C-alpha positions in Angstrom: -9.9 9.5 33.0 -10.8 5.9 32.7 -9.4 5.6 29.2 -6.2 7.4 30.1 -5.6 5.1 33.0 -6.3 2.1 30.7 -3.9 3.3 28.1 -1.3 3.9 30.7 -1.7 0.5 32.1 -1.3 -1.0 28.6 1.7 1.0 27.8 3.3 0.2 31.2 2.9 -3.5 30.3 4.5 -2.8 26.9 7.3 -1.0 28.7 7.9 -4.0 31.0 8.0 -6.2 28.0 10.6 -3.9 26.4 12.7 -4.2 29.6 12.5 -8.0 29.7 13.3 -8.3 26.0 15.9 -5.6 25.6 18.2 -8.1 23.9 15.9 -8.1 21.0 15.5 -4.3 20.7 15.9 -2.9 17.2 17.0 0.6 16.0 14.2 3.0 16.9 13.0 1.1 20.0 12.9 3.0 23.3 14.2 1.5 26.5 12.1 1.0 29.7 12.6 4.5 31.2 12.3 6.3 27.9 9.0 4.5 27.3 7.7 5.6 30.8 8.8 9.1 30.0 6.8 9.0 26.8 3.7 8.1 28.8 4.2 11.1 31.0 5.1 13.5 28.2 4.6 12.3 24.6 7.5 13.1 22.3 6.9 15.9 19.9 7.9 16.0 16.3 11.6 16.4 15.8 11.7 16.8 12.0 8.7 19.0 11.0 8.1 20.3 7.5 10.5 23.0 6.6 9.8 26.1 4.4 12.0 24.6 1.7 9.8 21.4 1.7 6.7 23.6 0.9 8.2 24.4 -2.5 8.4 22.6 -5.8 6.1 19.9 -7.3 3.6 18.4 -4.8 5.0 20.2 -1.8 4.5 19.3 1.9 2.5 21.5 4.2 3.5 23.4 7.3 1.5 22.6 10.5 -1.7 24.6 10.7 -2.0 25.3 14.4 -5.5 26.7 14.0 -6.9 23.5 12.5 -8.2 20.8 14.9 -7.2 17.4 13.4 -8.7 15.5 16.4 -5.4 13.8 17.3 -4.5 13.2 21.0 -0.7 12.6 21.3 -1.1 10.9 24.6 -3.7 8.4 23.4 -1.5 5.4 22.8 -2.5 1.9 21.6 -5.7 3.1 19.9 -6.7 3.9 16.4 -7.2 7.6 16.0 -8.9 9.4 13.1 -6.9 12.3 11.8 -8.8 15.0 9.8 -6.9 16.8 7.1 -7.5 20.5 6.3 -8.7 21.3 2.8 -5.8 23.8 2.4 -3.5 20.8 1.8 -5.4 19.9 -1.4 -6.5 16.6 0.0 -9.9 15.2 -0.8 -11.7 11.9 -1.8 -12.9 11.2 -5.3 -16.4 12.6 -4.6 -14.9 15.8 -3.2 -15.5 14.9 0.5 -12.8 15.6 3.1 -9.9 13.2 3.3 -8.9 11.6 6.6 -6.5 8.9 7.7 -5.8 6.8 10.8 -2.9 6.5 13.2 -2.1 3.9 15.8 0.6 5.4 18.1 2.8 3.4 20.5 5.1 4.6 23.3 8.0 2.2 23.0 9.4 2.8 19.4 9.7 5.5 16.8 9.6 2.9 14.0 6.7 3.4 11.7 4.8 1.6 8.9 2.9 3.5 6.3 0.2 1.1 5.1 -1.6 2.0 1.8 -5.0 0.5 1.7 -5.9 -1.7 -1.3 -9.1 -1.6 -3.2 -9.0 -1.7 -7.0 -9.0 1.2 -9.4 -11.3 3.0 -11.8 -11.1 4.9 -15.0 -14.6 5.3 -16.4 -18.2 5.8 -15.3 -18.9 2.2 -14.7 -15.9 1.6 -12.4 -15.8 4.9 -10.6 -19.5 5.0 -9.8 -19.3 1.7 -8.0 -21.6 0.0 -10.6 -22.4 -3.6 -9.7 -20.6 -6.2 -11.7 -17.7 -4.0 -12.7 -14.4 -4.1 -10.8 -14.1 -0.6 -9.4 -12.4 1.2 -6.6 -12.9 1.3 -2.8 -14.8 4.1 -1.0 -16.2 6.0 -4.0 -18.4 7.9 -1.5 -15.7 8.9 0.9 -14.3 7.6 4.2 -16.4 7.0 7.3 -15.1 8.5 10.6 -14.9 5.0 12.3 -13.4 3.3 9.3 -10.6 1.4 10.9 -11.2 2.0 14.6 -11.5 -0.9 17.0 -11.1 -3.6 14.5 -11.5 -7.1 15.8 -10.6 -10.0 13.5 -12.7 -12.3 15.5 -15.8 -10.1 15.5 -17.8 -12.1 13.0 -21.0 -10.1 13.7 -19.4 -7.0 12.2 -18.0 -8.3 8.9 -17.2 -4.8 7.7 -14.1 -5.1 10.0 -12.8 -7.9 7.8 -13.3 -5.9 4.6 -10.5 -3.5 5.4 -6.8 -4.3 4.9 -6.3 -3.7 8.6 -6.8 -7.4 8.9 -3.2 -7.8 7.6 -0.7 -9.1 10.2 1.6 -6.3 9.0 -0.6 -3.8 10.8 -3.3 -5.6 12.7 -2.1 -5.1 16.3 -2.3 -8.2 18.4 -3.2 -10.6 15.6 -4.7 -13.6 17.3 -2.4 -16.2 15.7 -0.1 -14.6 13.2 1.4 -11.4 14.7 4.2 -9.6 12.7 6.6 -7.1 14.3 5.4 -4.1 12.3 1.9 -4.6 13.9 3.6 -3.3 17.1 5.1 -0.2 15.5 3.5 3.2 14.9 1.0 2.6 12.1 -0.1 5.2 9.6 -3.1 3.8 7.7 -3.6 5.6 4.4 -7.2 5.0 3.2 -8.0 4.7 -0.5 -10.9 6.8 -2.0 -9.6 8.1 -5.3 -9.4 5.0 -7.6 -6.0 6.0 -8.9 -3.5 3.8 -7.0 -2.4 7.0 -5.0 -0.7 8.6 -8.0 -3.5 10.6 -9.6 -3.9 14.4 -9.9 -6.7 15.0 -12.4 -10.4 15.7 -12.1 -12.4 13.7 -14.7 -16.0 14.0 -15.8 -17.4 10.5 -16.6 -20.6 10.2 -18.7 -23.0 7.4 -18.0 -23.0 5.4 -21.3 -26.7 4.5 -20.8 -27.6 8.2 -20.5 -29.8 7.4 -17.4 -27.7 9.2 -14.8 -26.0 12.6 -14.6 -22.3 13.0 -15.3 -19.9 11.8 -12.6 -17.3 14.3 -11.5 -14.5 12.3 -9.9 -11.3 13.6 -8.4 -8.3 11.4 -8.9 -6.4 13.1 -6.1 -4.3 10.3 -4.6 -0.9 12.0 -4.9 -2.0 15.1 -3.0 -3.6 13.0 -0.3 -0.3 11.2 0.3 1.5 14.5 0.6 -1.0 15.6 3.2 -0.4 12.4 5.2 3.3 12.7 5.0 3.1 16.4 6.1 1.1 15.5 9.2 3.4 12.7 10.2 6.4 14.9 10.0 4.7 17.7 11.9 3.3 15.5 14.7 5.4 12.4 15.3 9.0 11.5 16.0 11.1 10.8 13.0 11.4 7.0 12.7 14.6 5.1 12.7 13.0 2.4 10.6 10.2 3.0 8.1 8.2 0.5 6.0 6.0 1.6 3.1 3.7 -1.3 2.2 0.2 -2.3 1.0 -1.8 -4.9 -0.8 -3.0 -4.7 -4.4 -3.7 -1.0 -5.3 -2.1 -0.1 -2.0 1.1 -1.9 -2.8 1.5 -0.2 -6.2 0.6 3.0 -4.4 3.5 2.4 -2.0 5.8 1.7 -4.9 4.8 4.8 -6.8 5.1 7.1 -3.8 8.2 5.7 -2.2 10.7 8.0 -4.0 9.2 11.1 -2.5 8.0 9.6 0.8 11.4 8.1 1.6 13.1 11.3 0.6 10.8 13.4 2.8 11.0 11.1 5.8 14.8 10.7 5.5 15.0 7.7 7.9 18.0 5.6 8.7 16.5 2.3 7.4 13.9 2.2 4.7 11.9 -0.8 3.4 9.4 -1.1 0.6 7.0 -4.0 0.4 4.9 -4.4 -2.7 2.3 -7.2 -2.2 0.4 -8.0 -5.4 0.7 -4.7 -7.1 3.3 -5.2 -9.8 4.3 -2.6 -12.3 5.1 -4.7 -15.3 7.4 -3.5 -18.1 5.3 -2.2 -21.0 7.1 0.6 -23.0 4.2 2.6 -24.4 6.2 3.5 -27.5 6.4 -0.2 -28.4 2.7 -0.6 -29.4 3.2 -4.3 -28.8 0.6 -5.8 -26.3 1.5 -9.3 -27.3 5.0 -8.9 -25.8 3.8 -6.5 -23.1 0.3 -7.5 -22.0 0.0 -4.6 -19.5 0.5 -2.0 -22.2 -3.2 -1.1 -22.7 -3.7 -0.7 -19.0 -0.7 1.6 -18.6 -1.8 3.8 -21.5 -5.4 4.0 -20.2 -4.7 5.0 -16.6 -1.9 7.4 -17.5 -4.5 9.4 -19.5 -7.3 9.1 -17.0 -5.3 9.9 -13.8 -2.7 12.4 -14.9 -2.3 15.4 -17.3 1.0 14.0 -18.5 1.7 13.8 -22.2 4.9 12.6 -23.9 5.3 16.0 -25.7 4.4 18.1 -22.7 6.5 20.5 -20.6 8.7 18.3 -18.3 8.5 21.1 -15.7 4.7 21.0 -15.6 3.3 19.7 -12.3 2.0 16.2 -12.8 2.7 12.9 -11.2 4.9 11.5 -14.0 7.0 14.6 -14.2 7.5 14.5 -10.5 8.8 10.9 -10.6 11.1 11.8 -13.4 12.5 14.8 -11.6 13.3 13.1 -8.3 14.2 9.6 -9.5 17.2 9.3 -11.7 16.7 6.5 -14.3 13.0 6.7 -14.3 11.7 6.8 -17.9 8.0 8.0 -18.4 7.7 5.8 -21.5 8.4 2.7 -19.4 6.8 3.1 -16.0 8.5 -0.1 -14.7 11.9 1.6 -15.0 10.9 2.8 -11.5 12.3 -0.4 -10.0 15.8 0.4 -11.2 15.4 4.0 -10.4 14.5 3.4 -6.8 17.3 0.9 -6.4 19.8 3.4 -7.6 18.4 6.3 -5.6 18.2 4.3 -2.3 20.9 1.6 -2.6 20.9 0.9 1.1 17.2 0.3 1.3 15.6 -3.2 1.1 12.8 -3.6 -1.3 10.6 -6.6 -2.0 7.7 -7.7 -4.2 5.4 -10.7 -3.7 2.3 -12.1 -5.3 0.7 -15.4 -6.2 1.3 -16.7 -9.7 -2.3 -17.7 -9.9 -3.7 -14.3 -8.9 -7.2 -13.8 -10.2 -7.9 -10.3 -9.0 -5.1 -7.9 -10.1 -4.8 -9.9 -13.3 -8.5 -9.1 -14.0 -7.9 -5.4 -13.6 -4.8 -5.7 -15.8 -6.2 -7.5 -18.7 -9.9 -8.4 -18.7 -11.4 -5.1 -19.9 -8.6 -4.7 -22.5 -8.7 -8.1 -24.3 -11.9 -9.2 -26.0 -10.9 -12.8 -26.0 -10.9 -12.6 -22.2 -13.9 -10.3 -21.5 -16.1 -12.1 -24.0 -15.2 -15.6 -22.8 -18.5 -17.0 -21.2 -16.6 -19.8 -19.4 -15.2 -18.5 -16.0 -12.6 -21.2 -15.8 -11.3 -20.6 -19.3 -11.4 -16.8 -18.6 -9.4 -17.3 -15.4 -6.8 -19.5 -17.2 -6.3 -16.7 -19.8 -5.8 -14.1 -17.1 -3.3 -16.3 -15.3 -1.4 -17.0 -18.6 -0.9 -13.3 -19.2 -0.1 -12.6 -15.5 2.6 -15.3 -15.5 4.0 -14.1 -18.9 4.3 -10.6 -17.4 5.9 -11.9 -14.2 8.6 -14.0 -15.8 9.2 -11.9 -18.9 8.4 -8.3 -17.9 9.2 -8.2 -14.2 11.8 -10.7 -12.9 14.5 -9.8 -15.5 14.3 -6.1 -14.3 14.5 -7.0 -10.7 17.5 -9.3 -11.3 19.4 -6.3 -12.6 19.2 -4.5 -9.3 21.2 -5.1 -6.1 18.4 -4.6 -3.5 15.1 -5.9 -4.9 13.9 -9.2 -3.6 10.9 -11.2 -4.9 8.8 -14.0 -3.7 6.2 -15.6 -6.0 4.3 -18.7 -4.6 1.7 -20.3 -6.8 -1.8 -20.3 -5.2 -3.8 -19.8 -2.0 -7.5 -20.7 -1.8 -8.6 -17.3 -0.4 -9.4 -13.9 -1.9 -8.9 -15.0 -5.5 -5.3 -16.0 -4.6 -4.7 -12.3 -4.2 -2.2 -10.7 -1.7 0.1 -12.9 0.3 -0.1 -10.8 3.5 -3.8 -10.3 4.1 -5.7 -12.0 6.9 -2.7 -14.1 7.8 0.7 -15.3 6.4 -0.4 -18.9 5.9 -0.4 -21.0 2.7 2.2 -18.9 1.0 5.0 -21.4 1.2 7.3 -22.4 -1.6 7.8 -25.9 -0.3 10.3 -26.9 -3.0 12.6 -24.2 -1.6 11.8 -24.5 2.1 10.5 -20.9 2.2 7.3 -19.2 3.4 5.9 -15.7 3.4 7.2 -14.8 6.9 10.8 -15.8 5.9 10.5 -13.4 3.0 9.2 -10.6 5.1 12.0 -11.0 7.6 14.4 -10.9 4.8 13.1 -7.6 3.5 12.3 -5.8 6.7 15.7 -6.4 8.2 18.0 -3.6 9.4 21.0 -6.0 9.5 21.0 -6.4 5.8 22.1 -9.5 4.0 21.4 -11.1 0.6 17.9 -10.7 -1.0 15.6 -13.6 -1.3 14.6 -14.2 -5.0 12.3 -17.1 -5.4 9.3 -18.4 -7.3 7.4 -21.6 -7.3 7.5 -24.1 -10.2 5.2 -26.8 -8.7 1.9 -26.4 -10.6 0.0 -29.0 -8.5 0.6 -29.1 -4.8 -0.7 -25.6 -3.9 -4.1 -26.5 -5.4 -4.5 -29.3 -2.9 -5.4 -28.8 0.7 -4.7 -25.0 0.6 -7.3 -23.4 2.7 -8.9 -23.9 6.2 -12.2 -23.3 7.9 -11.3 -19.8 8.9 -10.7 -18.8 5.2 -14.1 -20.3 4.3 -15.8 -18.4 7.2 -14.2 -15.0 6.3 -14.7 -15.6 2.6 -18.4 -16.2 3.2 -18.8 -13.1 5.4 -17.1 -10.9 2.8 
């Protein structure tokens, strides 16, 4: 009873705020009286999964009334864990049950799907969580209290800061850098399969030292996303506005899942935000890694995470065939053709990609283990310079020209931030991502993308190679970096 009254009081305050600021309401926002009605009787799903949606490749699932998912529809303004039945095919890499987290609010139907970041894996060293090898988050499954009751200022519990829930995009009531999507309904999609949410293959990885037993790892990300989408359709109101976003592996996961997620949700306004998870052009048939530095990575992960082959049956169920079947213009030989494919399929949606040009994290995953001149370089500064060189080559030669050919992709590439290896522009806060020479900052770019009123797309990158490396961090970055 105490919690219910507390939630009602919080929601009543939100309803009052809605009334006082009705002039700023957006599509999907409920008015004062509708919000009060939601408190008394939470709205039920109005676009549940249909029998037709349970057919075809990677289908959705009907609601299982006999399964207790743990969700309380009247528990507003709290993180809730949602359990997923095994019948959906969802599971983590180690075979443990999959679960995700929902933050429901009473005053809007608008929803953000946030795909958690956390690396990737494609061999024993990376999928086992071996120290010293960049691997993937949560190889041992997802704790029940994973993103509940996160407090950015709780420095005694540093694990809170290790989740992407510290992003202003989804961190409700951020202490100094709130963004509007943090006040929407939030679907937090945890990452535990090492496959950027696009895998559907069980691999057996052998310890190269022979000291440990084989590792059975389920790259099951795509089926997990279908389970999450099914639950949202079966339990929540259909949003007017929907954002699919993430950082790092989560952002490329949002990119690769957007075609089906957007189609399944069928919202009025759709937005895609890819923060530091670019899909660079690298036609696999080219066999030219000098021109296309991401080519070895694309070939490796396609083989590890999917059963797709160039000569295989196009009707066989696998993630690449799915993308090809539902996204006109997508070419399995050139995965980055997805940008144009999404633009053509959803011409009214607004899509944006952002990353730092000096990124030292995703660039490491992309190149370090594939190029001996980088992996064998004993000098960390020299190694980082080589990573950045390939990263910028890919950005300017193998990304921007493709985006420029579309009508609804924006991009925003500042140079450097002295936090998190200059990786992800929207984690922790939205500071130090400015492009001063153009008078732009990260928030301006976000407002341009997540904007139901439309307008021209921001397309900007920084050319100043000096100023970002001077006075580009603060005491809070140092504190959080030390804790992590």
